N, C-alpha and C positions, 0 to 999 in steps of 0.2 A: 352744254358746251357754250362757252362765252368767248367769242372772237370779235374783235372790233378793228376797224381801220384797214389801211392799205397793206399792212404786213400780215394780215390774218391768214393768207395762204401758207406762210412760213410754218406755223404749227402743223398744218396739213401735210406739208412736205416732210417735216420732221417725223410725224407719226407714220407716214408712208415709208420713210426710210427705216424707221425702227421696225415696222411690220415686215419690211423686206429683209432686214438683217436677222430678225427672229426666224423668219422663214428659212433663210439661207443656213443659219446655224441648226435649226431643227431638222432640215432635210439631210444633214450629215448623219443623223441618228435614225430617222424614221422615214417611211414612205412619204411621197409628196402630199398625199391626202391628209395625213396626220399633221405634217408641217404647216400646211395651209390653215388647218383648224387652230393650231397653236398660235400662229401669227394673227389670225382673225380675232381670237379671244383676247390677245394682248392689246390689239388696236381698239377693240370694242370697249375695253376698260378705259382707255384714254379718251374715246369719243362718246362714251355713254350711249352706245347704240342700243343696249338692252335695258336702259333705265325706263321703268314703266310706272313710276310713282303716281302720275296723274293721267296716264294714257288710258284711253278707252279700249275695249276689246278689239275694235276694228283697227285702232292705231297699233296695238300690240301685234295683231295678226299681220298687218302690213309690214311691220318691222321684221317679224320672223320670216315671212315669205321673201322679203327683200334680202335678208341675211342668207337664206338658203340659195337664192339665185346668185348672189355674190359669191358664195362658196363654190357653186358649180362652175361659174365663169372662171374664177381663179384656178380651179382644178384643171380646166381645159387649157387655160393660158400657161400653165406650168410647162407645157411642151413648146411654147412659142420660141421662135428664133428671131434675134434682132438683126438689123441690117449691117451690123458691125460685130467683129469677134469679141466675145466676152467669156469668162469662165462659166461652167455649168451652174445652173440655178440662179444666176444673176439676172436673166431676163425677167422673171416674175417679180423679183425684188424691185427692178426699175419700173415695171408696169404698175406695181402698187404705189410707188412714190408718185408716179404721174396721176394715178386715179385720185389719190388723196389731195394732191396739190390742186387739181382741177376742181374737185368737189368743194374744197374750202374756199376757193376763189368764187365759185358760184354761190356759195353760202353768203359771202359778202355782197354779191349782186342781189340776192334775194332780200337781204337786210336793207339794202339801199332803196329797194322798190316798195318797202312797206309803207302803207298810207298813214300810219299812226302819227299824230302830231307830237305825242309825248316822247317818242324815241328820237335820239339825235340822228340827223341825216349824215350820210357819208358823202363827202364832196366828190366831184367828178375826177379830180386828180388822184385822190386816194383810191377811188374805185378802179380807175384805169391802171394804176400801179398794182393793185391787188390782182386784177385779171391777168396782167402781164406776168407777174411772178408765178401765179398758179397755173397758167396755161403753157408757159415756156417748156417745162420738162416733157410735155406730150410730143413736141417736135422731135425729140430723140428717138421715138419709136417709129418714125416715118409715117406712112399712110395709115397703119392701124391706130397710131396715137392720135392722128388728126381726125379720123373717123370716130374714135372713142370720144374725143373732145366735142365733136359735133353732136353726138348722141347725148352727151351730158348737158350740153347747152339747150338742146331741144327739150330734154326732160325738165330742166330748170324753168324754162319759159312756160312749159305746159303746167308745171306745178304752181307757178306764180299766178297764171291765169285761173287755175282751179281755185286757189285760195281767194282770189278777188271775186270770182263768180259766186262762191259759197259764203263770201264775207267772213272768212276765217282770219283772225288776227295772227300775226307772226309770233306766236309764243315760242319759248325755248324748245318745247317738244316738237313743234312744227319745224323749227329750224334744224333740229337734229335729224328729223325725217328727210328734210330737203337734202342734207349732206349725204345721207345714206343712199337715197334714190339716185342722185346724180353720180355718185361714185360707182354704184352698181351699173348704171347705164353706160358709164365710161368703159367698164370692163366688157359689157355686152357688145358695144360698138366695136371695140378693138378686136374682140373675138370673132365677130361676124366678118370682119374684113381681112383677118390674118390669113385665111386659107387662099385668098386671091392675090397675095403679094409674094 
């Protein structure tokens, strides 16, 4: 996955919107569990979540486990109600848009914090714009969206600290995993808070 600059969250939002649209169309034909898997498969192709060309076994296992957690969280969120009226099955589509937007914004943040001298640095203005674009949709979900965003940010900061501690460079595979982890944490955070609002 190659994203650069302050507009990088836009592909994330577009992929999230596509995933949500595919879910909405699929749920017209199949149960929600099948529709979620169809949608996840389509977005996985776009974000290369299952590309394992140079991944180690641990990396592949991390991706599979994260993918299964993401699936379970999305299944549970398929029953979520938004703070404003929308047609059936639209809430999960919007949640997916928010999760992808936030995770792609955090991907830009991760890229901006890489210590390598050979990679071009992302300026503060471009980073700020990327974070604003990627984080803004989460506000539509109310408290669950903001809690999900907080969980994704914490996951991103933890992952960056882990990479620095282990002196792991920010390869493309590592960046792909960053996006998947932060997206999954967004859904888990939103799901954890939804029952209380």
